[in-house]
N, C-alpha and C positions, 0 to 999 in steps of 0.2 A: 469420798466418792458418792456416798449416799446423799450427803448434803447437796452436792452439785446436781444429782439427778432430781432431788426434790425441788430445787430451785427451777430447773428446766421444766418440770411438770407444771409448776405454778405459772411460769411465763406462758406456756402453751395454753393453759386454762384461761388466763387473762386475755390472750390473743383471740381465743374462740369467742369470748364474751364481747370483745370490742368490734370484731369484723362485721357481724350482722348489722350493727348500728351504722357503720360507715356505708354499707351497701344500700341501706334504706335511704340514707341522706343523699345519695347520688341520684335518686330517682328524679327529684326536682332539678338537680344540677344539669341533667341531660338536656333540659329544655332552655337553659340560659343562653341568651345571645339575641342577635337580630333575626327577624323573620319578615319575609315579604308576604303581604296580605293580598289575597285575590278573591273576588266574589262579592256578592251583594251589590249595594249601591256605592261601594267604596272606591272602585277603580283600583289601581295598584298603589299601595302605600306600604309603610314599614312600621313594625312594632318591635321594641326591645323588651324582652323578658329578663329583667335584671336579677342577679343573684344577691343583690343587696336588699336588706329588709328595712322598711320604714314603718315604725309603729307596730312591729311584730309581723308585718306582711311584706311579701316580695313585691318590689316596685315594677310597674309596667309603664312604658313611655311610648307614645305613638308619634309618627312623623308624617305629615301631610294626609293623614286619614280623615275622612268625613263620615257622617252617619254614626251609628252606635259606637264603633270602635274608637272614635275620637275622644270618647269619655273614659277610656281605659285608665285605671289608676293603679291596680295591683292584680296579682295573679296567684294561683295555687295549683299544685299538681298532686294527684293521687293515682298512683299506678300509671295506666295509659291514658288517663283523662286530665285535661288541663282546663281550668276555668279562669276566664278573664273577667274582672269585676271593676266597677266604678266606685265612686265614693259611697259610703254606707253599705258596702258589700252588695250593691246592685249588680246582678249578673248580666254581663254583656254578651259573652260567648261561651259555649261549651264545646270542647274539641276533644278528639281522640287521636292518639298516635297511630298512624297507618301508613305503611310503606315509606317511611322516612319523612312524612309530613304530618301536619295536624289538620284534621278534617272535621267540620262540624257545622254549627248554626249560630247565627247571631240572635239576639233576643227579638228581632223583628221577623224571624223565620227565614231570613236569607241564608243560603248556603255559603260557606266561606272556607278557604283553604289557606293555611300558613305554610310557606316553604322556607327551609333553612337558608339563612344568608350568612351564617358564621361558622359553617362546617359542622353543625350539630348532626349527630347520627342517632336516630331514634327508631322505634318500631320493633316488630318481632324479629327474631333471628332469621338468618337466611334459610336455615333448614325448615322453618315453619312456613316460609313463603313459597317454597318450590311446588308443593302440591296445588296450592291455590293458583299459581301462575298459569299452569296448564289449563285449569278449569276456566280461567277468565278469558282465555283467547277466544275471539269472535263470540263473545257472550255479553248480552245485556244483563246486568244484575239487579236484583231487588235492592232498593236502598235501605230497607229495614233490616235485612238479614244477610246481605252480601252473597246470596246464592243466585245461580243462573235462573233467570225468569223463563217460564214456558213461552213458546212462540205465540200462544193466544193472548199473552199479556204484553208482548213486545210491540205488536202492531198497534196502530192507532185504533181507538174504539170505533166500532162500526155504528155510525149514526144515520145511515141512509134511510132507515125505517123509523127514525125518531130518536129522541134522547135515550141515553143508557145510564145506568147507575154503575159507578166505579168506586174504588176504595183507595184512599191515600196511604202510601207506604212511608211517607215522610211529611212533616209539617209543610204545607204548601201555601205560598202567598197567592192571593187573587189580585191581579193588577187591572187597572182601569182600561189599559190598552195592551196590545200584543208586545210592545216594546218593554224590555226588562227594566228600563229606567222610569217607566210610568208609575204613578202612585199606587201604593198598596191599599186596596179597599176592603179586604177581608182575608180570612185564613181558613184552611182545613187542617184539622189535627190528625196525627197519626192514627190510622184505623178508621177514620171517619168516612162514611159513604156519602157520595154527592153525585149530582147529575151533570153529565156532559151533553151539551146540545149539538155541538159540531166541532170538528178539528180541521185545521188547514196548515199547509206549509207556508211559512213567512220568511222574510230575509233573516230573521233571528232564530229560525227553526220551527218545529211543530208547536202550534198554540191551540188550546182547546177552550171554547167558550162555555162558561158556566153561569148559572143564576147565583146571585149574591143574596143568600137568605131569602126573606119574604119581601124584600124591598122593591122587587121588580127590576132592579139593576142587573146588568150583565158584566162579567169580568172574564179574565183569561188566566189560565194556568199552563205551566209547562208539562210535558210528558216525559222528556228525556233530560238527563244531566250528565255531563262528562267532565272529567278532570284527568290528571296524570295517573290516577289510580285505576281508571277504567270508565266504562259506560254504564249508566244506571237508568232504570225506569223509576218514576216517583209516584205512580199510581197503577193499580192493576185494573183490568177491564171488566171486572165484575165485583159485586158486593156480597160478602158473606157475613 
């Protein structure tokens, strides 16, 4: 009897040592499968995050993608963050798991969303989502910290009396024209203050005209960004 109890205790101890390793191994497994890529200059395309390793790295394969994502070669996951890379570990996209999707940026600053196409279920537990769901209703959120933005930052900047200084909450592309498919001619980094000369509604949404460095050129940035996770502002109407 003592010998049986001793063996049982040993098996329990072995199980306790093995289980944590299996749980951590499943973190990357949760992302394996096909994803629909939306955003940036890509149009709609697909990427497969494979569970098979090549050269010690998980393989990534794209289908009909253009732009940076077309160079995807492998990927890695750490917690709620997924990084997609090209050859030589060149970083193409950094994404975070959020409400069942992967949301983030390409290396050119474009916002991108990956939606599950193979039944993947990722993101925070439902219990953690409930408080945020009520807060997000009818709320524009700051892209940098996911909190509701004050009304003073949700409205377009008031430029009737002249240019105003604002602050980027996300890396922003400056485009040569108001169209999102127009060339990128500059960028603002997160936290960077910049000047907005004027904003207007276009067929693509609100666009704000900005100086591009000291070149004398003018470009355009967005104020709002929306996806299935909610509505965001990408710059605030003052500089601190």
